[in-house]
N, C-alpha and C positions, 0 to 999 in steps of 0.2 A: 436587414434582419439576420441574425446568424442563427444557425441550426442548433446551436446551444443554448438560444435564449429560453425556450421552456424550462430546461432543466436549471439555468441560473435563476429564472424567476422564482421556482419552486424553492430552491436554496435559499434565496432572498427573502421569501415569505417565512421559512424557519428563522433566520436571523431576526427579522422584524418583530415576529412573534415572541421570541425568547427576550429581546430587547424591552418589549412592552410589558411582558410578564416581570422581568426583573426591576423595572423601573415602578411598576406598581407595587411591588415589594418594599420599596424605599431606597432602591439603589440610585446613585446619581447617573443619569442618562448619558452624561459626557464622561465618565470615569473610565479610565483605562481598564480596571477590574472588570466594570460591566461588560466591556467589549471583549475582553479576554474569555470571560464566562460564555458569552454569545458564539466565540468561535469554538470554544471546547464543546459546546451543546451540538453546534453542527456537525463536529467530528463523530460524536457520539450518535447523532441521528442517522448520519450518513452510513457509518461502519455497522451500525446495527441492521439497516435496511439491506446491506451488502452481505450479511451474514449467510443467508441460503446459498448465495453465490460461492462464498467461501467453503462452505460444507460440501458443495458440490464439486468443486475443485480439488478438495481433499480426498473426497471418494474416489474420483477420477485417478488422482495420482496413485491411491492404493491399487485400483484396478489394473493400472499399467505395470506398477511393480510385479503383481501377481502374474501377470501375462507374460512378463518379459522373458523367462526361462523358455516358455513355449513358443514365443515369437523367435527367439533366437534359433531354436532348433529347427523350426520351420524354414527360416532363412538359410540356414546351413544345409537342409535338404534339397533346396532349390537353387543353390548358389550358383550353379553351371548350367542351369536348365532355362532356355529362353524361348523354346518353341510355345505356340498359342495355347496348346493344351496343359503344359506346365504352368504357364502364367495364370490361366484360369483357376487350376488347382491350388496354386500359391494364394490367389485372391480369396478364393473360397475357404481356405484354411485359416487366413486372416480374420475373415468375417466369423468364422466358427470360434476362434479363440476369443475374439473381442465380446461376442455375445456370451460366452460361457463366464467371463469374468465382469460383464456389465460395463464394459468400455463403450463410451459414446463417440461417434464421429465428430460431436460438435462439443467435445471437452474442452476446447479453447475458447469457445465463445464466452462463457462466464468472465474469463478474464479480459477480454475484449470489450465486454459490455460495461466494465467499470471505467475505462479510459474516458468516455464523454462526461462521466460525473467528475473526474478529477479536473478534466478542462474547464468545465462549467464552474467549478469551484474556484479555480485559478482566476477564471474571468471575472467572477463575482468580486472577490476579494481585492484584485488589483484594480478593477474599474472602479470600486466604492473608495479605496485609498487614493484614487486618482482625481476624486470629486465628482464621479459620474454616477447618477442614481441608477439602480438596476432593480426594476420590478418595485417590490413592496419597501426596499431600502431607498426611501425618496431622498429629496434634498435635506429635510431636516435631519434624517439619521446619517446623511452622508456628511453634513456638518458636525454632527456630534462625534462621529469617528474621527473627523479631522482635527477636533479639540482634545480627543482622547490621548494620554500618554502612559507609558509602561516605565516606571522608575525614571520619569522626566523626560522620555524619548517619545516622540510622536509615533503613534501606530501607522499613520500616513506615510512617514519618512521611509527612507531607503538609503542603501549605501553604507559603506563602512566609514568613510572619511567626509570631513567637511563640516560637521556639526557638533565638534567638541569632543572631548575625552570620554563623558559619560555615554554619547551616543555610541562611540566606537566600542566601549566595554559592552553595553546591553546588546547591540547587533551581533558583535562577535560571540557572546555568550549564548545568544539563542541559535546562531548558526552551528556553533560547536556541539551544542546540546542536541540538535536534530542530527547533526552527523555523528556523533557517538552512539546514539539510539540506534540509528541505521547501521552503524558497524557491528554492534553487539548483536542485532536481529540477524543481520547476515551471516557474521562469523560463527555464532554459538548457537543458532536455532535453526536458520535456513539451511546453512551447508551441512551440517550433521543429518539434516532429515532428507537430504537429497542423494539419490543412487547414482553413482558415477562409474559403476562397473561396465565395462566394456564400451565406454563412450569414447570418442576421438580425443586425442591429447589437448588438441586447441580447445575443445569445449571444456575439459577438465581444467585447463590453465586459465580458462575465462572465469569459471565458477570460483577459482580460489582468488582471484583478483577482483571480484565483485564488491566484498565489503569495503574494500580501500577505494575503489572508483564510486562507489555509491556516496560514501563518506566525503570524499573530496568535491564530488560535484555539488552537494548541498553547501559546502564551505565557499566554493567560488559563486554559487548562485545567491548566497547570502548578500552579496555585494550588491545586488541589483533589484531585488524584490523587495516590496513594502514589509515594514516591520510586522503588520498584522498577519502578512503569509507566512512570515517566520514562525509566529505564534502558533499557527495553523500546523506548520510542519512539525513542531515539537510535540503539540497534542496528538497528531495523527501518527508520527512515529513511536510515540509512547503506547499507543493502542496496538500498531502493527507489533511491536516488540512482545506485548503480553499475550496477543493472539497467537503470534509464532511459537512462544514458549510453551502455551497450553497444547498447540498442534503437536509439537515437537516430543513433548514429554508424554502426553496422554495418547495422542492417535499418530505416532511415528509411521513414516512410509515404510512398508516392509522391504527388509534387505538394506536399509539405509544404516548408518552408524548409529542414529539415535534410537533405532528399532532394536539392534543388537546390543545396544547399553541397556535398554529397558528389559529385554529379555534376561540379561546376566543379573541385574537388580533384582527380578521377580524370583530368578532361580536361588539366589542367595536368601531372599525373605522367606522362601518356604522351606529352608533347611531346618 
């Protein structure tokens, strides 16, 4: 038994309930459209459940940005002081600044807490696509997914080659769609909302390369994962892009290019 089984079974229950609901409304249980809707619903459910963690992460990013000038000044003040008394004073100063701006020492926990959920989703979709029942997604639903197709391509199929031209076009299209959504999100919403002032050159370079690396990794992975998981990646990437756009435009990180642009637009609007 895997430690991810409770999460996988909870997600499987959402999929099974959605499938049953759509079938009760007259949808074909083995239709690709029905299963694509099931995948879209699980994205909506999971991302909605994670919104409190997202809000917390945004607030922590804002707090860290507001505290950065004071932390840099403190670090400069104690740069060459290594005696015990100075180290204690430095630590006390950091705690004071963190408390003043509402920074939490557990700020990274919300991000880490999401990892098991993504792994459980991957385990669920890949397992079911491989013909393995998971929780409420029983053998009947596994067979239903196995018979479902998207534009003639089995949702349980995988890989770019070996199943004809239509298969290649559909899988490539899904992989490129997920990659494009990821690139746009990283390049136009995440990067402008990130403060790179005074960060090491290596970190800044890695940040600039991230959009391309993220997109390329999705294209490469698209040749190995089930089509059902590619559908999930497209839906999830679309949600991420929309969410990132709202954060960057409405709640930009102080000091970031997005925040500076928003201030300039506000100044123009008030003239």
